[in-house]
C-alpha positions in Angstrom: 0.0 0.0 0.1 1.0 3.7 -0.7 -0.2 6.1 1.9 -0.2 9.5 1.9 -1.1 12.9 3.4 -2.1 15.9 1.3 -3.8 19.3 1.8 -6.6 20.2 -0.7 -7.1 24.0 -0.7 -10.9 25.1 -0.4 -12.2 28.4 -0.2 -12.4 27.7 3.9 -9.2 26.7 4.1 -6.5 23.5 3.6 -8.5 20.2 3.9 -6.1 17.6 5.4 -6.6 14.4 3.6 -5.3 10.8 3.9 -5.1 8.6 0.7 -4.3 5.2 -0.2 -3.8 3.0 -3.2 -2.2 -0.4 -4.1 1.7 -0.4 -4.8 1.1 -1.2 -8.4 -1.1 -0.2 -11.2 -2.6 3.3 -12.0 -4.3 5.6 -12.4 -7.1 3.8 -10.5 -10.7 4.6 -10.0 -11.6 6.6 -7.2 -13.4 5.8 -4.0 -14.2 8.7 -1.4 -14.7 8.1 2.1 -16.4 10.5 4.3 -15.7 10.1 8.0 -18.3 9.4 10.9 -18.4 11.8 13.8 -15.6 10.7 15.7 -13.0 11.8 13.1 -10.3 10.6 11.1 -8.5 7.8 12.8 -6.9 4.3 12.4 -10.2 2.6 12.2 -11.2 4.5 9.1 -7.9 4.1 7.6 -8.2 0.2 8.2 -11.3 0.4 6.1 -9.7 2.5 3.5 -6.7 0.1 2.9 -9.0 -2.6 2.6 -11.0 -1.2 -0.3 -7.7 -0.2 -1.9 -6.5 -3.6 -1.9 -9.4 -4.3 -4.3 -7.8 -2.0 -6.9 -9.0 1.5 -5.8 -7.4 5.0 -5.1 -9.1 5.9 -1.8 -9.5 9.5 -0.4 -10.6 10.5 3.2 -10.6 14.0 3.9 -10.9 15.5 7.5 -14.4 17.2 7.4 -13.4 19.1 10.4 -10.7 21.1 8.7 -12.5 24.3 9.2 -12.1 24.4 13.1 -9.5 21.7 13.7 -6.9 19.9 11.7 -6.9 16.5 13.9 -9.5 15.2 16.0 -10.0 11.8 17.2 -12.9 11.4 19.9 -12.1 9.8 23.0 -14.4 7.2 24.6 -18.3 8.3 24.7 -19.3 5.7 27.1 -18.4 4.1 30.3 -15.6 6.7 31.0 -15.1 9.5 33.4 -14.7 11.8 30.4 -17.5 10.3 28.1 -19.8 13.1 28.7 -17.0 15.8 27.7 -15.9 13.7 24.8 -19.5 13.5 23.3 -20.1 17.3 23.8 -16.6 18.2 21.9 -17.6 15.9 19.1 -21.3 17.0 18.7 -19.8 20.5 18.8 -17.5 19.6 15.6 -20.4 18.0 13.9 -22.5 21.2 14.3 -19.9 23.2 12.6 -20.4 21.3 9.1 -23.5 20.7 7.0 -24.9 19.0 3.9 -23.8 22.1 2.0 -20.4 22.3 3.1 -19.6 18.8 2.9 -21.0 18.6 -0.8 -18.9 21.8 -1.7 -16.0 20.1 -0.4 -16.6 16.8 -2.3 -16.8 19.3 -5.4 -13.4 20.6 -4.7 -12.0 17.1 -4.5 -14.0 16.2 -7.7 -12.4 19.3 -9.4 -8.8 18.4 -8.3 -9.0 14.5 -9.6 -7.7 15.3 -12.9 -4.5 16.7 -11.4 -3.9 13.8 -9.4 -1.8 11.1 -11.3 -3.3 8.1 -9.2 -6.7 9.1 -10.0 -8.3 7.7 -13.0 -10.8 9.7 -15.3 -14.4 9.1 -14.9 -17.1 9.1 -12.2 -16.3 7.9 -8.7 -17.7 6.0 -5.8 -18.6 7.2 -2.4 -19.1 5.7 1.0 -20.2 7.3 4.2 -20.8 6.2 7.8 -22.9 7.6 10.6 -23.3 11.2 10.0 -21.8 10.9 6.7 -24.7 8.8 5.4 -26.6 12.1 5.1 -23.5 13.6 3.3 -23.1 10.8 0.7 -26.7 11.2 -0.2 -26.9 15.1 -0.5 -23.5 15.0 -2.3 -24.9 12.3 -4.8 -27.6 14.6 -5.4 -25.4 17.7 -5.7 -23.1 16.2 -8.1 -24.9 13.6 -9.9 -22.7 13.7 -13.2 -19.5 12.6 -11.4 -21.0 10.3 -8.5 -21.5 6.8 -10.2 -22.6 5.1 -6.8 -22.6 5.4 -3.1 -22.9 3.5 0.2 -24.2 4.4 3.5 -24.0 2.4 6.5 -26.0 3.1 9.5 -26.5 6.8 8.3 -28.1 9.4 10.5 -30.2 12.4 9.8 -31.1 11.3 6.3 -34.7 12.7 7.3 -34.9 15.9 9.1 -37.4 18.9 9.2 -34.9 20.8 7.8 -35.0 22.3 4.3 -31.5 20.7 3.6 -32.5 17.1 4.6 -31.2 14.7 2.4 -34.6 12.8 1.8 -36.0 16.0 -0.1 -33.2 15.7 -2.6 -33.7 11.9 -3.7 -35.2 12.8 -6.9 -31.8 14.4 -8.1 -29.8 11.5 -7.8 -28.8 9.4 -10.6 -26.0 7.0 -9.2 -26.9 3.7 -7.3 -27.3 3.6 -3.8 -26.8 1.2 -1.1 -27.8 1.8 2.6 -27.2 -0.7 5.4 -28.5 -0.1 9.0 -28.1 -1.6 12.2 -31.2 -3.4 14.0 -30.3 -1.7 17.2 -29.7 1.8 16.6 -30.8 4.9 18.9 -29.8 7.3 16.3 -31.9 5.5 13.4 -34.9 3.6 14.7 -36.4 0.8 12.5 -39.4 2.6 12.1 -37.4 5.4 10.6 -35.5 2.8 8.2 -39.1 1.9 7.0 -40.0 5.2 6.3 -36.8 6.0 4.2 -37.2 2.8 2.5 -40.5 3.7 1.2 -39.4 7.0 0.2 -36.5 5.1 -2.0 -39.2 3.0 -3.7 -40.1 5.8 -5.1 -37.1 7.7 -6.3 -35.7 7.3 -9.6 -32.3 6.0 -8.9 -31.7 2.4 -8.2 -31.1 1.4 -4.6 -31.0 -1.2 -1.9 -31.6 -1.2 1.8 -30.6 -3.8 4.2 -31.0 -4.0 8.1 -28.2 -6.1 9.4 -30.2 -8.1 12.2 -28.3 -8.6 15.7 -26.3 -5.3 15.2 -25.7 -2.1 16.9 -24.6 1.3 15.2 -21.0 1.2 14.3 -20.8 -2.4 13.7 -18.3 -2.2 10.8 -15.7 -0.4 13.1 -12.8 -2.3 14.9 -12.6 0.7 17.5 -16.0 1.6 18.7 -17.2 -1.1 20.9 -19.9 -2.7 18.8 -18.0 -4.6 16.0 -19.9 -7.5 14.4 -17.4 -9.5 12.3 -20.0 -11.1 9.9 -21.8 -7.8 9.3 -18.4 -6.0 8.7 -17.4 -8.7 6.1 -20.9 -8.3 4.4 -20.5 -4.5 4.6 -17.1 -4.7 2.7 -18.7 -7.4 0.2 -21.8 -5.3 -0.6 -19.7 -2.3 -0.9 -17.0 -3.6 -3.4 -19.8 -5.5 -5.7 -21.1 -1.8 -6.0 -17.8 -0.5 -6.9 -17.2 -3.3 -9.3 -20.6 -2.7 -11.3 -19.8 0.9 -11.7 -16.1 1.6 -11.5 -14.6 -1.5 -12.7 
């Protein structure tokens, strides 16, 4: 694996970004990963490496770059600093928005032609937790450049705000895959059912699956709810999506 750190200039500052690709070949089809709320960390980089092993150039930006360059949330349960850690994390979450992240995705898309590791053409995207909303909104904002996207235990997909991702479903072209956990206080199964009904009437191809027996964060090795079979299935579904659309 070839791993690099680079800064991507936006109108709001320098977006520090992790990239990884296989040792051989290239240029390669691009997969953009959008992080979950606890920040860019080794657990996410593990997933990036696994995707890259299948022949992709994977890009993982720090979405909090406007306020902090490096952030990894500490324990958020069963720890003396859990409450303080949660507050700090959610303060950073509040500092970004669907529009800001979609703009950041646009900057990355515009930069790809100057990146020698990146193959021309549409890209794949994946997001976890808070970034389920971001990948959906980005797919609607950049339909001509995002071939497919995956969301895992995505939150805030349906809100009462005017920028709610569910209001943009008719703007999406690329195939979408949504996976949810059975036990998720952020996304109860009743919300999953409502969202699945909306997807059924949306114009783009999509698939929804709920992983029974799992909790929010089941694909992560570092957040306390790892479910190995569900993690492996998450790679299987994601990589099959990319093979269909990116090669």
